[in-house]
Backbone bond lengths (Angstrom), bond angles and torsions (degrees), N, CA, C in turn:
res aa  C-N    CA-C-N  psi(-1)  N-CA   C-N-CA  omega(-1)  CA-C   N-CA-C  phi
1 M - - - 1.447 - - 1.539 110.48 -
2 V 1.306 117.94 137.61 1.480 121.83 175.97 1.528 109.26 -96.62
3 E 1.309 117.26 127.72 1.438 118.70 178.74 1.521 112.06 -67.21
4 E 1.318 115.11 152.83 1.494 120.35 -174.65 1.487 111.04 -58.61
5 N 1.316 120.63 -34.36 1.453 123.22 -177.80 1.489 113.91 -86.92
6 N 1.348 116.68 5.32 1.499 120.81 177.98 1.478 108.23 -92.57
7 A 1.352 116.25 102.45 1.453 122.89 -176.44 1.516 107.48 -77.82
8 I 1.360 114.73 138.15 1.478 123.37 179.72 1.500 110.91 -132.97
9 T 1.351 114.70 162.43 1.451 119.95 177.50 1.518 113.79 -84.95
10 L 1.254 117.11 174.27 1.467 121.55 -178.34 1.544 108.50 -62.41
11 V 1.333 119.01 -46.03 1.470 120.39 -177.82 1.529 108.87 -64.65
12 E 1.311 118.66 -37.14 1.475 120.26 175.37 1.514 112.53 -68.08
13 A 1.301 116.87 -32.21 1.478 117.98 174.78 1.517 112.45 -67.93
14 V 1.354 117.36 -35.95 1.430 119.50 173.59 1.480 112.13 -61.48
15 N 1.367 116.60 -44.35 1.428 121.31 177.16 1.553 111.09 -61.35
16 Q 1.259 116.59 -41.60 1.474 121.72 178.88 1.520 112.92 -61.39
17 A 1.353 113.92 -42.35 1.480 117.32 179.37 1.526 111.50 -67.76
18 L 1.338 114.40 -41.81 1.478 117.62 179.14 1.536 111.42 -61.64
19 A 1.366 116.61 -42.00 1.452 119.65 178.49 1.490 110.94 -64.20
20 Y 1.330 119.07 -38.86 1.482 119.82 178.30 1.489 111.01 -64.30
21 A 1.309 116.16 -42.82 1.481 118.46 179.86 1.502 113.34 -64.18
22 L 1.296 116.47 -41.76 1.471 121.62 178.70 1.530 110.88 -65.11
23 A 1.329 115.65 -39.16 1.487 119.47 -176.68 1.524 111.08 -73.47
24 N 1.316 119.89 -25.69 1.455 123.16 -169.34 1.503 114.70 -111.76
25 D 1.338 117.64 -6.12 1.455 119.14 -179.33 1.536 105.67 -142.17
26 P 1.354 117.34 109.78 1.450 121.63 -176.98 1.527 113.33 -69.23
27 Q 1.336 116.61 -9.19 1.461 120.39 179.58 1.560 112.36 -86.80
28 V 1.295 116.35 -11.39 1.475 122.41 179.54 1.506 110.77 -74.54
29 V 1.350 117.17 126.71 1.444 122.59 175.47 1.496 108.06 -129.82
30 L 1.279 117.34 136.39 1.463 122.17 -178.92 1.519 109.43 -116.67
31 F 1.349 117.01 134.07 1.463 118.34 179.69 1.550 109.19 -156.33
32 G 1.371 113.13 158.60 1.444 119.12 -177.96 1.511 109.56 164.79
33 Q 1.360 116.90 -175.85 1.438 120.45 -175.82 1.586 110.46 -81.38
34 D 1.310 114.16 120.14 1.465 120.53 175.25 1.521 112.81 63.51
35 I 1.303 119.84 23.17 1.445 120.45 -178.70 1.512 112.70 -83.64
36 G 1.320 116.88 -20.06 1.471 119.69 -173.04 1.499 112.51 -85.12
37 A 1.314 117.08 -84.41 1.473 123.01 -176.46 1.559 111.62 -59.10
38 N 1.325 115.57 -39.47 1.418 119.93 -174.04 1.552 111.40 -94.51
39 G 1.310 119.66 -10.91 1.448 119.27 178.78 1.518 116.33 75.04
40 G 1.334 117.09 17.29 1.428 119.71 178.70 1.546 113.13 86.44
41 V 1.315 116.04 156.42 1.482 119.14 -177.73 1.544 110.61 -65.44
42 F 1.308 119.41 -30.12 1.468 122.50 177.63 1.537 111.58 -107.35
43 R 1.348 117.36 11.64 1.493 124.49 178.76 1.488 112.26 63.13
44 A 1.360 119.46 26.72 1.410 121.91 177.18 1.515 112.81 -66.61
45 T 1.339 116.26 -25.91 1.486 119.07 -179.34 1.482 112.15 -112.67
46 D 1.313 115.62 23.33 1.486 121.50 -177.17 1.531 110.10 -56.64
47 G 1.361 116.79 127.37 1.410 122.43 175.14 1.499 116.81 83.24
48 L 1.310 119.19 -8.61 1.436 122.36 -175.41 1.528 112.76 -70.85
49 Q 1.313 117.34 -40.75 1.441 119.39 179.11 1.542 110.91 -65.46
50 Q 1.282 116.07 -41.40 1.474 120.06 177.43 1.513 111.40 -62.79
51 R 1.308 116.79 -34.16 1.499 120.64 -179.01 1.525 114.39 -79.18
52 F 1.381 114.87 -40.43 1.478 119.37 -173.62 1.496 114.27 -111.69
53 G 1.323 118.69 -6.82 1.417 120.43 173.66 1.537 112.45 92.95
54 P 1.358 114.73 156.30 1.468 120.31 -179.39 1.537 116.43 -67.45
55 E 1.377 114.92 -13.64 1.480 117.72 176.21 1.529 111.56 -77.61
56 R 1.320 118.38 -24.98 1.471 123.10 178.71 1.524 114.39 -99.82
57 V 1.323 116.06 -27.66 1.473 122.14 -178.51 1.529 107.13 -126.67
58 L 1.312 115.92 101.98 1.508 121.66 -165.52 1.525 109.29 -112.91
59 D 1.344 113.73 134.00 1.446 120.54 167.37 1.525 109.20 -81.07
60 T 1.326 115.78 140.05 1.451 120.31 -179.56 1.551 109.22 -122.10
61 P 1.346 115.49 166.89 1.456 118.18 171.34 1.492 112.86 -66.75
62 L 1.314 117.42 169.94 1.453 122.56 177.20 1.525 108.40 -79.14
63 A 1.350 115.71 77.30 1.446 120.10 -172.24 1.579 109.46 -150.91
64 E 1.296 114.38 88.69 1.442 119.42 -172.13 1.553 112.66 -65.23
65 N 1.332 118.76 -35.11 1.403 123.87 177.85 1.553 108.70 -62.01
66 M 1.302 116.96 -43.96 1.456 120.67 179.50 1.505 111.42 -65.89
67 I 1.340 117.58 -40.59 1.484 121.37 -179.03 1.519 108.34 -60.84
68 A 1.343 117.28 -48.00 1.478 120.01 -178.24 1.480 111.13 -63.35
69 G 1.341 119.23 -40.68 1.466 122.78 -178.34 1.496 112.28 -67.56
70 I 1.293 116.52 -43.05 1.475 119.30 -179.96 1.531 109.12 -62.30
71 A 1.302 117.50 -37.48 1.489 120.38 178.14 1.486 112.19 -60.37
72 V 1.362 117.38 -40.59 1.471 121.46 179.04 1.505 109.40 -62.62
73 G 1.322 117.45 -46.53 1.477 120.12 -179.42 1.522 111.13 -61.73
74 M 1.322 115.70 -46.29 1.492 118.43 179.17 1.524 111.66 -59.96
75 A 1.317 117.32 -46.46 1.504 122.80 -174.53 1.499 109.07 -65.08
76 S 1.313 119.11 -38.15 1.465 122.25 -177.55 1.481 111.49 -70.74
77 Q 1.320 118.16 -15.57 1.473 121.87 -179.49 1.498 113.30 -111.37
78 G 1.339 117.31 17.81 1.476 119.70 166.58 1.545 113.72 104.06
79 L 1.348 118.83 -2.34 1.474 118.56 174.68 1.506 108.52 -85.70
80 R 1.334 114.58 170.04 1.489 121.02 172.26 1.547 108.64 -121.78
81 P 1.324 116.65 83.04 1.443 119.33 -177.17 1.549 113.60 -76.14
82 I 1.290 115.09 142.72 1.461 123.36 170.33 1.489 108.69 -116.64
83 A 1.309 118.72 107.28 1.428 124.22 -175.39 1.531 111.87 -103.49
84 E 1.349 116.01 127.33 1.472 118.21 -178.65 1.489 111.12 -107.23
85 F 1.350 116.76 134.00 1.418 122.99 169.52 1.540 106.89 -104.92
86 Q 1.304 118.93 138.09 1.452 120.22 -173.40 1.495 114.19 -61.45
87 F 1.334 117.29 -39.60 1.427 123.77 176.60 1.496 109.91 -143.52
88 M 1.385 116.93 149.06 1.439 118.56 177.50 1.500 112.19 -59.82
89 G 1.347 116.46 -32.38 1.472 119.13 -178.22 1.507 114.83 -62.90
90 F 1.322 117.68 -11.75 1.461 120.48 -179.44 1.517 112.38 -112.28
91 I 1.341 115.74 14.32 1.484 120.99 -178.21 1.472 112.33 -80.39
92 Y 1.345 120.87 -17.09 1.452 122.90 -167.77 1.529 114.87 -64.75
93 P 1.313 121.43 -31.95 1.464 119.05 173.33 1.510 112.20 -63.15
94 A 1.313 119.21 -17.18 1.441 122.55 178.26 1.545 115.15 -87.53
95 L 1.348 115.60 -6.65 1.434 118.90 -174.19 1.520 115.82 -54.25
96 D 1.296 117.04 -39.51 1.437 119.13 -179.36 1.513 112.23 -57.60
97 H 1.275 117.94 -48.70 1.467 121.06 179.92 1.489 112.22 -67.28
98 I 1.344 117.20 -39.97 1.490 120.71 -178.10 1.519 110.99 -68.22
99 L 1.319 115.24 -49.94 1.489 120.44 -175.18 1.508 113.69 -81.38
100 S 1.321 117.24 -38.43 1.440 119.87 -172.00 1.507 113.21 -91.64
101 H 1.339 118.38 -19.68 1.473 120.96 -176.06 1.514 113.18 -124.17
102 A 1.310 118.77 -58.09 1.467 120.60 -177.18 1.555 111.12 -58.53
103 A 1.344 115.42 -50.32 1.437 119.30 -174.16 1.523 112.70 -73.04
104 R 1.352 118.58 -16.06 1.458 123.51 -177.24 1.510 115.60 -103.93
105 M 1.319 117.16 -4.59 1.428 121.36 -167.58 1.507 110.38 -61.70
106 R 1.317 119.45 -45.51 1.485 120.94 -177.69 1.501 108.90 -64.84
107 N 1.334 119.16 -42.66 1.439 120.81 -177.85 1.559 112.10 -68.90
108 R 1.356 113.16 -41.80 1.440 119.75 -175.70 1.527 110.70 -62.96
109 T 1.341 116.69 -38.18 1.470 120.34 -177.84 1.506 110.92 -97.09
110 R 1.341 117.22 10.48 1.461 120.45 179.16 1.508 112.91 54.28
111 G 1.352 114.35 39.33 1.439 120.39 178.02 1.474 117.98 87.74
112 R 1.340 118.63 -7.67 1.422 121.42 178.63 1.490 114.75 -64.63
113 L 1.356 115.11 -34.51 1.476 119.85 178.78 1.538 107.68 -123.85
114 S 1.304 116.87 146.03 1.443 120.31 168.14 1.496 108.06 -119.36
115 C 1.323 118.63 178.46 1.470 122.87 -171.28 1.514 108.45 -136.77
116 P 1.334 119.06 72.93 1.483 120.40 -175.90 1.504 113.78 -79.30
117 I 1.330 113.36 75.00 1.457 121.67 -178.86 1.554 110.00 -107.54
118 V 1.273 118.04 142.84 1.482 121.92 161.99 1.501 109.09 -112.79
119 Y 1.333 115.25 116.99 1.440 119.98 171.08 1.500 107.89 -96.72
120 R 1.340 116.46 117.99 1.478 122.01 -178.00 1.507 109.00 -103.79
121 A 1.336 115.84 141.71 1.472 120.17 172.17 1.474 111.45 -155.18
122 P 1.337 117.74 130.62 1.477 121.88 167.92 1.564 108.06 -62.25
123 Y 1.313 115.90 135.80 1.485 115.52 -177.78 1.533 109.22 -142.82
124 G 1.319 113.42 167.06 1.437 119.72 178.15 1.569 112.13 88.89
125 S 1.303 112.96 175.61 1.495 121.13 -176.04 1.507 111.24 -111.35
126 G 1.282 115.32 -168.49 1.452 122.02 174.19 1.483 114.60 102.10
127 I 1.393 118.38 10.76 1.443 119.03 178.36 1.574 111.16 -119.23
128 H 1.309 116.77 17.31 1.454 123.13 -179.76 1.536 110.94 62.38
129 A 1.318 118.03 39.12 1.440 122.12 175.67 1.512 112.30 -98.39
130 P 1.347 117.53 162.77 1.438 119.01 177.40 1.566 112.89 -63.14
131 E 1.326 116.59 174.99 1.446 120.87 -172.29 1.547 114.07 -60.91
132 H 1.310 116.83 -44.14 1.465 119.16 -177.87 1.531 113.25 -71.37
133 H 1.302 117.48 -8.35 1.415 122.92 176.45 1.513 113.07 -98.62
134 S 1.360 117.81 3.74 1.437 120.30 -171.07 1.538 112.12 -130.67
135 E 1.313 117.43 30.22 1.484 120.86 -174.47 1.546 111.91 -75.78
136 S 1.277 114.87 149.52 1.492 123.81 170.28 1.490 107.41 -136.97
137 T 1.364 115.26 77.95 1.451 119.82 -176.45 1.544 110.78 -116.37
138 E 1.359 115.35 42.86 1.453 119.68 -178.55 1.536 112.54 -61.87
139 A 1.354 116.36 -25.78 1.472 119.31 -178.54 1.532 111.34 -62.87
140 I 1.324 117.85 -33.68 1.476 121.12 177.51 1.539 110.81 -54.87
141 F 1.341 113.79 -46.21 1.444 118.87 -175.46 1.534 113.44 -79.38
142 A 1.300 113.98 -32.50 1.474 118.34 178.79 1.549 111.66 -65.71
143 H 1.314 117.01 -20.15 1.446 120.13 177.43 1.506 113.49 -73.99
144 V 1.317 117.06 -12.51 1.487 119.49 -168.92 1.498 110.33 -93.40
145 P 1.350 122.25 119.03 1.439 123.75 172.26 1.506 113.53 -58.49
146 G 1.317 114.91 140.03 1.468 117.57 177.00 1.542 114.98 91.36
147 L 1.293 116.26 -2.88 1.488 121.07 -177.51 1.548 109.31 -121.37
148 R 1.315 117.67 122.11 1.433 121.23 171.57 1.533 110.72 -83.48
149 V 1.336 116.26 145.21 1.449 121.61 175.90 1.525 108.18 -125.17
150 V 1.324 117.00 119.18 1.429 122.56 -172.32 1.540 109.16 -126.37
151 V 1.334 116.61 136.29 1.491 122.19 -177.91 1.546 106.63 -135.87
152 P 1.344 116.66 113.76 1.494 120.41 173.74 1.505 111.83 -79.27
153 S 1.330 115.04 155.01 1.475 117.33 179.46 1.596 110.06 -129.86
154 S 1.323 117.96 7.26 1.474 120.77 176.10 1.487 108.69 -154.30
155 P 1.341 119.89 165.49 1.436 120.42 177.84 1.520 113.43 -59.93
156 A 1.297 117.95 -44.19 1.495 120.24 -178.81 1.536 110.99 -61.83
157 R 1.358 115.88 -41.99 1.450 118.36 -179.93 1.503 110.31 -70.64
158 A 1.340 119.20 -34.80 1.415 121.90 178.51 1.561 109.69 -59.98
159 Y 1.302 116.25 -47.05 1.475 122.79 -179.42 1.503 110.92 -61.41
160 G 1.363 115.65 -55.12 1.495 118.83 -173.71 1.487 112.13 -69.57
161 L 1.356 118.62 -42.80 1.469 118.88 179.83 1.489 114.45 -70.04
162 L 1.348 118.73 -31.41 1.458 119.66 175.64 1.500 112.00 -67.22
163 L 1.318 117.56 -41.76 1.468 118.82 175.20 1.529 111.11 -62.63
164 A 1.295 117.77 -38.28 1.477 119.72 177.86 1.526 110.82 -66.10
165 A 1.332 117.25 -38.36 1.413 121.07 177.78 1.542 112.47 -64.98
166 I 1.293 116.21 -40.89 1.475 120.25 179.75 1.519 109.56 -64.79
167 R 1.328 118.71 -35.86 1.432 121.89 -178.27 1.509 114.55 -83.38
168 D 1.344 117.34 -7.57 1.473 122.01 -177.60 1.522 108.81 -71.48
169 P 1.349 119.13 141.26 1.439 120.55 -179.62 1.517 113.62 -76.32
170 D 1.283 119.86 -6.35 1.442 123.65 -174.54 1.523 109.35 -123.77
171 P 1.325 116.63 165.52 1.489 119.77 -176.24 1.492 115.79 -67.59
172 V 1.295 117.47 142.00 1.439 124.03 -177.68 1.518 107.78 -132.53
173 L 1.308 117.87 129.22 1.437 124.55 169.89 1.511 107.33 -93.37
174 F 1.331 116.88 114.15 1.478 122.19 -172.53 1.506 105.23 -109.65
175 L 1.300 118.96 108.22 1.418 125.99 -174.31 1.538 111.01 -101.49
176 E 1.313 116.78 120.83 1.470 121.37 -173.70 1.504 109.54 -105.00
177 P 1.315 117.76 114.49 1.511 120.52 -176.35 1.525 110.92 -71.48
178 K 1.328 118.18 101.26 1.407 122.13 -170.06 1.515 113.88 -68.45
179 R 1.361 118.70 -21.05 1.457 120.21 176.93 1.514 112.15 -62.98
180 I 1.362 118.47 -24.62 1.436 120.06 -179.39 1.537 111.02 -114.54
181 Y 1.342 119.06 16.13 1.433 122.75 176.19 1.557 110.48 -49.48
182 R 1.314 114.82 -42.70 1.501 119.60 -176.33 1.478 112.37 -125.91
183 A 1.344 117.34 22.74 1.484 119.75 -174.31 1.523 113.01 -77.52
184 A 1.303 118.68 -25.26 1.455 121.37 -177.04 1.492 108.23 -156.08
185 K 1.380 114.08 158.45 1.455 122.11 174.31 1.526 111.03 -115.01
186 Q 1.305 112.16 156.91 1.473 121.08 -176.95 1.505 109.52 -154.97
187 P 1.340 119.79 139.54 1.428 120.09 172.55 1.556 110.56 -63.18
188 V 1.317 116.46 126.62 1.465 122.80 177.86 1.559 109.73 -130.91
189 P 1.264 118.24 98.43 1.506 119.37 178.04 1.513 111.49 -59.28
190 D 1.286 118.44 138.01 1.440 121.12 179.17 1.507 109.08 -93.42
191 D 1.332 115.16 67.98 1.424 124.96 -173.03 1.529 116.42 -105.62
192 G 1.347 114.36 -1.89 1.448 119.72 179.08 1.495 112.55 75.80
193 E 1.292 121.11 9.95 1.462 123.23 -179.91 1.541 109.13 -81.00
194 A 1.349 113.03 121.29 1.474 120.82 177.53 1.512 109.44 -85.24
195 L 1.305 113.41 154.49 1.478 119.61 172.45 1.559 107.23 -99.73
196 P 1.311 118.91 155.07 1.437 120.38 -176.66 1.525 112.67 -71.03
197 L 1.293 116.24 134.32 1.468 121.09 168.86 1.540 109.33 -78.11
198 D 1.308 115.60 164.20 1.506 122.38 174.03 1.512 110.48 65.24
199 R 1.321 119.03 20.86 1.431 121.13 177.05 1.520 111.08 -135.00
200 A 1.367 116.35 133.01 1.436 122.91 179.91 1.499 109.94 -78.82
201 F 1.319 113.89 158.16 1.446 122.17 177.65 1.539 110.35 -113.09
202 V 1.304 118.74 128.43 1.449 123.01 175.55 1.572 105.11 -89.05
203 L 1.316 113.43 109.97 1.485 118.63 -175.82 1.504 112.46 -90.68
204 R 1.345 115.17 -19.62 1.489 118.51 179.13 1.510 104.98 -156.97
205 E 1.345 116.24 132.80 1.475 118.78 179.02 1.486 110.24 -92.68
206 G 1.346 113.05 147.57 1.507 120.21 -179.98 1.500 109.93 -157.96
207 R 1.351 113.48 171.01 1.436 120.34 -178.01 1.480 116.19 -119.06
208 D 1.362 117.50 -15.54 1.440 121.86 -168.41 1.510 115.02 -103.58
209 L 1.306 118.08 -24.05 1.460 121.57 -170.77 1.537 109.21 -162.87
210 T 1.353 117.01 139.85 1.457 120.30 174.40 1.528 109.65 -104.50
211 L 1.323 116.64 125.65 1.430 122.44 177.74 1.556 104.67 -111.32
212 I 1.344 114.92 127.62 1.481 121.49 179.98 1.505 110.02 -117.65
213 A 1.328 116.55 125.98 1.486 121.47 -177.96 1.488 107.95 -154.35
214 W 1.356 115.81 157.23 1.456 121.29 176.98 1.471 110.12 -140.13
215 G 1.350 117.04 164.92 1.413 119.87 178.62 1.505 116.09 62.98
216 A 1.296 117.04 -142.65 1.443 120.95 -178.09 1.511 113.02 -65.69
217 S 1.307 118.94 -29.83 1.467 123.39 -179.31 1.514 113.81 -63.53
218 V 1.382 117.95 -15.76 1.431 121.82 174.43 1.549 110.47 -58.57
219 K 1.310 116.35 -35.00 1.468 119.03 -174.21 1.538 109.26 -65.50
220 E 1.281 120.76 -48.03 1.457 124.10 178.58 1.543 110.41 -66.13
221 T 1.312 114.84 -38.70 1.466 118.53 -176.74 1.536 110.39 -65.77
222 L 1.297 116.44 -41.76 1.521 118.02 176.78 1.489 110.40 -66.35
223 A 1.355 117.88 -34.94 1.470 119.48 177.38 1.510 111.79 -67.01
224 A 1.355 117.31 -37.09 1.432 121.25 174.85 1.534 112.96 -64.49
225 A 1.317 115.61 -39.30 1.463 121.27 178.60 1.541 108.95 -62.88
226 E 1.336 117.27 -41.31 1.464 120.38 176.70 1.509 112.11 -63.10
227 Q 1.296 117.53 -39.87 1.427 120.58 177.97 1.556 111.33 -65.83
228 L 1.310 116.04 -42.63 1.488 118.63 176.98 1.510 110.97 -61.21
229 S 1.348 117.08 -36.04 1.440 121.26 179.58 1.494 112.77 -57.86
230 T 1.381 117.17 -37.59 1.429 120.31 178.90 1.520 113.70 -67.91
231 E 1.334 114.12 -13.34 1.480 121.70 176.36 1.479 111.97 -101.20
232 G 1.311 119.08 7.60 1.438 122.28 177.00 1.513 112.90 86.58
233 I 1.324 118.12 9.19 1.460 122.19 178.82 1.520 108.82 -106.85
234 E 1.322 116.95 121.64 1.462 122.72 -177.93 1.543 109.27 -102.06
235 A 1.344 115.22 111.47 1.454 122.02 -177.59 1.527 108.60 -100.35
236 E 1.346 115.11 135.89 1.446 120.69 170.60 1.518 109.66 -89.08
237 V 1.335 117.65 132.13 1.474 121.32 -178.97 1.487 109.29 -111.80
238 I 1.354 116.04 124.22 1.445 122.85 -178.58 1.499 109.60 -118.04
239 D 1.348 115.46 131.17 1.465 121.83 174.22 1.526 106.86 -107.79
240 P 1.326 119.88 108.56 1.449 119.04 -179.65 1.544 114.60 -62.03
241 A 1.313 115.22 -31.59 1.493 122.42 176.60 1.528 111.89 65.44
242 T 1.293 117.52 -61.76 1.467 120.20 172.55 1.532 106.43 -96.34
243 L 1.352 113.97 110.51 1.450 121.05 -176.65 1.564 110.70 -76.26
244 K 1.334 112.54 -33.07 1.467 116.62 179.73 1.489 106.97 -140.75
245 P 1.330 123.66 119.63 1.462 124.57 -4.30 1.548 113.00 -72.07
246 L 1.313 117.95 146.48 1.416 123.51 -175.49 1.528 111.20 -87.57
247 D 1.296 116.20 133.53 1.475 122.84 176.60 1.545 108.50 -80.53
248 I 1.303 116.78 77.01 1.446 121.81 -178.11 1.534 109.15 -68.87
249 H 1.360 117.76 -26.17 1.456 120.95 -175.67 1.564 110.67 -62.07
250 S 1.325 116.12 -43.27 1.450 119.72 177.39 1.453 114.91 -63.54
251 I 1.357 116.68 -33.41 1.406 121.88 177.08 1.524 110.82 -69.03
252 I 1.309 115.75 -44.35 1.514 120.28 177.35 1.477 110.35 -61.55
253 D 1.374 119.25 -42.04 1.408 123.13 177.73 1.565 110.72 -55.75
254 S 1.319 115.15 -40.77 1.486 118.54 179.45 1.512 109.83 -70.03
255 L 1.275 117.59 -40.69 1.488 119.13 -179.54 1.520 114.20 -66.14
256 E 1.356 114.71 -23.46 1.503 116.35 175.21 1.498 111.49 -65.14
257 K 1.345 116.24 -18.97 1.509 119.85 177.50 1.523 109.99 -98.88
258 T 1.349 119.12 -39.28 1.448 121.63 -167.02 1.498 114.68 -100.90
259 H 1.350 118.32 -34.62 1.468 124.97 178.00 1.562 113.78 65.26
260 R 1.334 117.32 8.16 1.423 118.49 179.35 1.538 108.25 -145.22
261 C 1.331 116.48 148.76 1.485 118.44 -170.99 1.453 112.36 -147.31
262 V 1.336 118.51 140.56 1.437 126.24 172.38 1.540 107.05 -128.43
263 V 1.337 116.77 130.29 1.462 121.20 179.02 1.540 107.14 -108.81
264 V 1.314 116.83 134.97 1.475 122.78 -174.41 1.494 107.79 -123.51
265 H 1.380 117.66 125.93 1.455 121.28 168.51 1.545 109.67 -152.49
266 E 1.320 114.69 153.57 1.484 117.85 -179.66 1.465 113.70 -88.09
267 A 1.334 118.60 -8.82 1.468 121.02 175.81 1.541 109.43 -66.59
268 A 1.336 115.52 163.62 1.477 119.88 179.54 1.530 110.84 -58.77
269 R 1.287 117.30 150.57 1.440 121.78 -173.39 1.549 114.25 -65.54
270 F 1.345 114.93 -49.18 1.444 119.94 -171.08 1.552 109.22 -69.06
271 G 1.300 116.54 124.62 1.424 121.35 -179.10 1.496 118.40 69.91
272 G 1.329 114.77 12.90 1.473 119.79 -178.81 1.560 109.56 -77.49
273 L 1.306 115.14 169.81 1.492 122.62 179.35 1.489 111.40 -59.25
274 G 1.306 118.42 -26.81 1.472 120.74 177.66 1.540 112.77 -61.22
275 A 1.337 114.47 -34.02 1.484 119.01 178.80 1.513 110.13 -69.74
276 E 1.362 116.70 -40.01 1.485 120.01 177.16 1.526 112.40 -63.93
277 I 1.345 115.89 -42.45 1.453 119.80 177.65 1.510 111.50 -61.89
278 A 1.342 113.52 -45.48 1.525 117.02 178.58 1.527 110.98 -62.15
279 A 1.344 118.29 -39.06 1.465 120.16 178.28 1.491 112.60 -65.25
280 Q 1.324 118.78 -40.55 1.460 121.47 -179.30 1.558 109.09 -69.25
281 I 1.357 116.74 -38.96 1.446 117.63 175.58 1.537 112.09 -61.19
282 Q 1.359 116.96 -42.31 1.447 120.78 176.59 1.509 112.46 -62.58
283 E 1.322 116.24 -35.12 1.437 121.21 -174.98 1.545 110.79 -74.71
284 Y 1.367 114.11 -45.06 1.485 117.52 -172.53 1.518 115.78 -104.70
285 A 1.354 116.47 -12.61 1.453 115.36 -174.58 1.555 111.84 -142.30
286 F 1.330 115.90 29.16 1.457 119.74 -176.50 1.547 111.58 -56.52
287 D 1.315 116.15 -37.03 1.477 119.95 -174.34 1.539 110.70 -71.92
288 L 1.336 117.92 -12.62 1.437 121.64 178.45 1.547 111.89 -84.58
289 L 1.340 117.71 -19.52 1.443 120.57 -169.72 1.517 112.02 -79.24
290 E 1.319 115.24 135.19 1.475 121.04 169.21 1.551 111.27 -102.13
291 A 1.331 115.84 -2.08 1.492 119.30 -176.13 1.535 105.66 -159.26
292 P 1.381 116.13 154.50 1.439 117.54 173.50 1.567 111.62 -62.81
293 V 1.312 116.60 148.35 1.467 121.57 173.80 1.509 108.93 -65.66
294 Q 1.335 113.64 130.72 1.489 119.74 178.61 1.504 108.39 -101.30
295 R 1.391 114.61 148.92 1.450 121.19 174.08 1.503 109.66 -121.04
296 V 1.326 115.70 133.41 1.444 124.03 172.11 1.502 106.22 -117.83
297 T 1.307 119.08 112.89 1.507 121.89 -168.08 1.498 110.08 -140.05
298 G 1.327 113.50 -179.68 1.452 120.83 162.94 1.529 111.66 -69.99
299 Y 1.259 115.08 177.18 1.489 119.77 -177.83 1.491 113.06 -97.38
300 D 1.324 118.63 163.33 1.460 122.19 178.67 1.530 111.14 -81.89
301 T 1.281 114.19 57.53 1.439 121.58 179.57 1.558 106.18 -139.72
302 V 1.366 113.08 165.62 1.458 117.97 170.00 1.503 109.00 -64.08
303 M 1.366 116.94 144.63 1.439 118.64 177.22 1.536 110.17 -56.05
304 P 1.339 117.01 126.84 1.492 118.67 -176.50 1.526 110.75 -76.89
305 Y 1.311 117.95 166.18 1.404 122.51 172.44 1.489 111.84 -65.58
306 Y 1.376 115.89 172.32 1.441 120.18 -163.05 1.520 113.66 -61.97
307 Q 1.338 118.85 -24.35 1.453 119.06 -179.95 1.526 112.33 -62.05
308 L 1.339 116.43 -28.95 1.499 120.85 -176.14 1.556 109.97 -113.83
309 E 1.323 116.07 7.83 1.465 118.75 -173.37 1.554 110.64 -60.89
310 N 1.329 116.76 -44.05 1.462 119.26 -178.97 1.519 113.45 -68.93
311 V 1.316 115.60 -24.58 1.496 118.28 173.87 1.485 110.27 -67.66
312 Y 1.328 119.11 -37.01 1.426 123.81 -177.58 1.512 112.83 -72.75
313 L 1.335 116.85 -38.59 1.459 119.87 -174.32 1.518 111.63 -73.55
314 P 1.345 118.06 144.15 1.472 120.37 173.13 1.521 110.90 -60.23
315 S 1.291 116.42 120.93 1.491 122.02 -178.86 1.525 109.03 -98.34
316 V 1.322 112.73 170.88 1.501 117.53 174.24 1.496 109.64 -58.39
317 E 1.325 115.68 -42.41 1.460 119.35 -177.71 1.589 112.42 -64.33
318 R 1.301 115.71 -40.81 1.477 117.37 175.81 1.530 111.94 -66.28
319 I 1.287 116.42 -39.92 1.466 118.50 177.40 1.507 111.08 -63.33
320 L 1.326 118.49 -42.95 1.436 121.25 178.44 1.582 110.63 -63.68
321 A 1.314 116.59 -35.61 1.451 119.41 178.37 1.558 109.38 -65.34
322 G 1.346 116.20 -43.84 1.459 119.36 178.82 1.518 111.82 -64.07
323 A 1.343 115.96 -38.61 1.493 119.80 176.54 1.495 110.91 -63.01
324 R 1.321 118.81 -39.24 1.456 119.43 -177.14 1.551 110.94 -72.23
325 V 1.304 118.46 -29.96 1.414 120.98 173.55 1.534 110.40 -63.76
326 A 1.342 115.86 -45.73 1.443 119.44 179.67 1.535 111.19 -63.89
327 L 1.327 115.63 -40.25 1.481 120.38 -179.72 1.525 112.26 -70.96
328 G 1.345 116.96 -18.96 1.429 120.70 -177.10 1.510 113.73 -84.47
329 Y 1.319 120.78 1.73 1.435 122.18 178.83 1.526 110.43 -101.26
330 S 1.316 114.20 154.19 1.477 123.79 167.65 1.496 109.74 -133.15
331 R 1.297 120.32 171.90 1.437 122.54 177.29 1.503 113.66 -58.07
332 E 1.347 115.80 -26.00 1.464 118.60 -177.10 1.523 110.18 -86.96
333 G 1.323 117.56 -2.06 1.477 119.59 179.80 1.529 108.74 124.71
334 R 1.303 113.56 -177.08 1.431 118.74 -174.56 1.537 108.24 -74.80
335 R 1.356 114.91 137.03 1.462 120.27 179.26 1.536 109.21 -74.62
């Protein structure tokens, strides 16, 4: 047990949640590349094989398609597998099993079988890794019916949301933003309390502008909100956390106060989740808007190598620029 005043990082919170699930549910099985003896490439599973044994925490070959397929078989027969991919950029060989089988199992069997899988993957850039290790392609998976997509942005949310994902009866893609794996510490009681899926978190309340961000981009977005506050502008910051299904109701509640919105994500701009959020706002809350929804995103290019990595990522300065564009509009047009 971790004491309440023992602050831990996001990656340690992931480890803590996995340990709790393994200790309290004999149906939970954890497997992936190098997760056992080596504790995973980011040490998210450090010590778990030694504690729970190689029958519960298994090392697998370097074969993402196999990892995803084994998870489907296990889940359909009553286990609760947690499958780890080393990086999101190597998840694509597993797409057939995730999209064609895991996400469709409940519908295909008309509810006779469910598929309680958690597919875990470190994702995003910011650690000076090559391009295939720095992917942010959450929109691909959010497009798939039957699959939840969850992204934590703090140690406490990583712990609570991962436990909720493990207990969910349907498949969840749990994306861990590796740029903030060790960026900050927070007290996280090891009490087994899950946080709700499908619900956004209001991280900062405001009246003038709604800023929406998830994963590692929450860090820069909160910093931008603090900067705006010194200028007399109070921004509300919302972390959707569950990207699919999206809690549009919390976003609309915020827009009823602020009437202006900026969406921030490090994924490429075209077809990103920011476009879906903007479309839903237009569809359900157009009359609340005083300005077009702005997007501050990565670029429509392959993630560059580390020399240009910070240019690609949404910075505090870029978020502030997007906020000022939104604040510069009125119903009569741009000021």
